[in-house]
C-alpha positions, 0 to 999 in steps of 0.5 A, spaced: 143 092 471 147 098 470 145 105 468 146 103 460 143 097 460 136 100 461 137 104 455 135 102 448 140 101 443 143 108 440 140 112 446 143 117 451 140 121 457 140 128 455 141 134 460 134 137 461 128 135 456 129 137 449 122 140 446 121 137 439 114 138 435 112 139 428 108 146 427 106 151 432 103 150 439 096 150 439 092 155 443 088 151 448 080 153 448 077 150 454 070 152 452 070 149 445 075 143 446 073 136 446 075 129 446 072 124 441 072 117 440 069 114 433 070 109 428 069 102 429 066 102 436 062 097 439 056 101 439 057 104 432 057 111 435 061 116 436 063 118 443 065 125 446 067 129 452 068 136 453 074 138 457 070 138 464 068 131 463 075 129 461 077 132 468 072 127 471 074 121 468 078 116 473 086 117 472 092 113 473 099 114 474 105 111 470 113 112 471 116 110 465 122 112 461 121 116 454 125 114 448 125 119 442 127 117 435 132 123 435 136 118 440 135 121 447 131 118 453 129 121 459 129 116 465 123 115 470 118 120 467 112 121 472 105 121 468 098 122 470 092 121 466 087 117 463 089 110 462 087 107 455 084 101 459 079 106 462 078 109 455 076 103 452 071 101 458 068 108 456 068 107 449 069 100 447 072 098 440 068 093 436 071 086 436 074 087 429 078 093 431 085 092 430 089 099 430 087 106 432 089 113 429 091 118 434 089 125 432 091 131 434 091 139 433 092 141 425 090 134 423 097 131 425 096 123 427 100 117 429 097 110 428 098 104 433 096 097 434 091 096 439 096 091 443 100 098 443 094 102 445 092 097 450 099 096 454 098 097 461 102 104 461 099 107 455 095 113 457 092 120 455 096 124 460 094 131 463 100 132 468 107 130 468 112 130 474 106 132 478 104 138 474 099 140 469 102 139 462 105 145 459 103 147 452 110 145 449 109 138 452 102 137 449 097 140 454 092 139 455 092 132 453 098 128 450 098 120 448 104 117 452 106 110 449 112 109 453 114 102 450 115 106 443 119 112 440 116 118 442 113 120 435 107 115 437 106 119 444 102 124 440 101 131 443 095 136 443 090 130 442 083 131 440 081 124 437 082 117 437 079 113 431 078 105 432 081 102 425 079 095 423 085 095 418 092 099 419 093 106 416 099 110 417 100 116 420 103 123 419 110 121 420 109 114 418 107 117 411 114 120 411 119 115 412 118 113 419 117 106 422 110 103 422 111 100 429 117 104 433 120 099 438 126 103 440 129 096 443 129 094 436 131 101 433 125 101 429 126 108 426 125 108 419 120 105 414 126 101 410 127 097 416 120 094 416 123 089 410 128 087 415 128 080 418 127 080 426 133 079 430 
């Protein structure tokens, strides 16, 4: 496989890693920060972890390319954090949960199918390249969904909501594709009516 064969259609490898986000970078306040899992949980209750408790959750490492909808791909990014498979063992979803909404600071959100949320390389990252995440890249906690476009890899995560029906997130409400598969170039919502290739 040549170097271009690993890139989804329309993507290129940039120099460095462009930093893109909507709105200001939030200030991390570890004394009051928490992570919540709520919605359609198996137990019917909300789960909550403080920052020290999040740091105690077992971690995993993932190496994967990062694909941005603006057409750049950063190859072989090393992530470390909480695998979503670990999170759902700690906070199991109800049997009828089909999607999640990932919530971030300032009310930003992105929706995911449960199958994408539970993909083996999906995680809540605390580190990138062996170093703690920087604020620009989503510190202290960032969703990473390597097989989808980067807007689904939400920065500054604060909560996971289990859903029994799909609901569009921030960019999906503003014209981005609901699924976001880079190999099918699912960039915009008008493509959702196109037949599969």
